[in-house]
N, C-alpha and C positions, 0 to 999 in steps of 0.2 A: 754870222748869219743868224737872224732871229728864228725862233721856232716856227712862226707863221710863214716866214719866207721859205724855210726848209720844207714845210708841209705843202706849200704851193708848188715848189720845185718837184717834189715827189709825186704830187698829183699830175703834173704836166708830164713827167717822165713815164708814169704808168699808163695814163690815158693815151699818150701818143706813141706808146710802145718804144720807149727809149729814144724819143724824138724823131722816129720815122715819119710821124704825122706832120712834121714840119718841113718835109721835103717839098720843094716848090711846085712840082707837077705830080698829079695823080696820087695823093697820099693814101687814098682808099685802096688803090691797086697795090701799093707797096705794103700796106697793112695786110692785105690778103696774102701776099708773098711771105710775109712774116708768119702768118698762120700755117702756111705750107712748111716753113722751116720748123715750127714747133711740132707739126705732124711727124716730120722725119725724126726729130729728136725723141719723141715720146711714144710713137706708135709701136715701136719694138718692145716697149714695156708691156706689162699686163694691161688688160682692159680696164680694171679698176684704177690703175695708175693713170692711164690715158684720160679716163673720165674725171679723175681728180684734177688733172690739169685743166680740162674744160671748165669744171666747176670753179676753180681758182680764178680763171680768166673772167668768167661771168661775174663772180663776186667783186673782183677788182674793177671791172667795167662799171658795175652799178655803184661802187663806192667813189669812183673818180669821174664818171661821165657827167653827172649833174653838177658836180663841183666845178668842172671845167667850163660848163655853160655860164656859171656865175662869175668865174674868174675872167673869162673872155667877154662876157656879156653878149653871147650869141647863141642861138638855138642850134644844136647839133653841129658844133664847129668841125670843120674838115680836118683839123689837126688831131682830133680824137679818132684813132684807128683801132683801138682795142676791140671795138665791136666787129670790125672786119676779121680780126684774128679769131675771135670767138666763132663767128659765122663759118669761117673756113674749117676750123677744127670740128665743128658740128657736121659740116658737109662731108668731111672725110671720115667720119665715124663709121666703123665696120667696113672700111674700104681696104683693099689690098695695096701693097707697095707696088704700084704699077704706074709708070710715068704717063701712059695714055689716060688713065683714070684721073690722075692728079691734074693734068692739063684740062681735061674735060670738066672736072670739078671747078677749077679756076674760072674757066669761061662761063659755065652755067651760073656760078655764084655771082660773078661780076655783072652778068646780064640781069639776073633777078634783083640784085642789089641796086642796079641803075633803073630798071623799068618799074620795080616795086609792084608786082601783081597783087591783086586782092588777097588778103587784107593787109599786106606789107605796107602799101602806101598810106593807109590810115594809121597804122601803128607808129609811124615816125612822128605823128603829131601829138603823141602822148607827151606829157611834161617830164622834164628832167632826164635822168638816166634811163628811164623806161623808154622814152622816145628814141634814145640813141641806141639802146641795146636790143630791144625786142624785134624791131624790123629786120635786123641782121640775123637774129636767132631764127626767125621764121624763114628767111631767105636761105639760111644754112640747112634747115630741115627740108625745105622744098628741093634744094639741090641734092640732098642725100636721097630723097625719094626718087627723083629722076635717075640718079646714078644706080640705085637699087634695081629699078625697072630695066635700065639698059643692061646691067649685068645679068639679070634673069633672062632677058631676051637673047643676049649673046650666048648664054649657056644652053638655052633651049635650041638655038640655031645650030650649035655644035654637037648636040646630043643625037 
């Protein structure tokens, strides 16, 4: 295997989160589930460790996303799901280990990622990795804000 072939393979493996993005149906949904898996793996660690994981995923997404567009010759290819992983990790930041919260985060994130409310819809038209990553980052932030409000309202109601 030539170095360039290996580099392309590695890019595809990272951007598709170990080829999850190549599943035939709903690759973005499976990428979001992979984000939940990473949440379970690293949330028990310290907050700096959890945010280091998020930062690594963001960096890897920016390094591989634009390259995948060039390899496949398609804008924001559906096989690139590292952006959904990152968005879900951001959505679950500061969240407790609670199955109800995780399911709610999943649903809200998928809805926001699909509907792309302002300015998310415009962000996806950025060129290269920025267009792939930033819209999911903002959808993750929006999801986190909604969840924070829900948690505050729930604690206010029980108080």
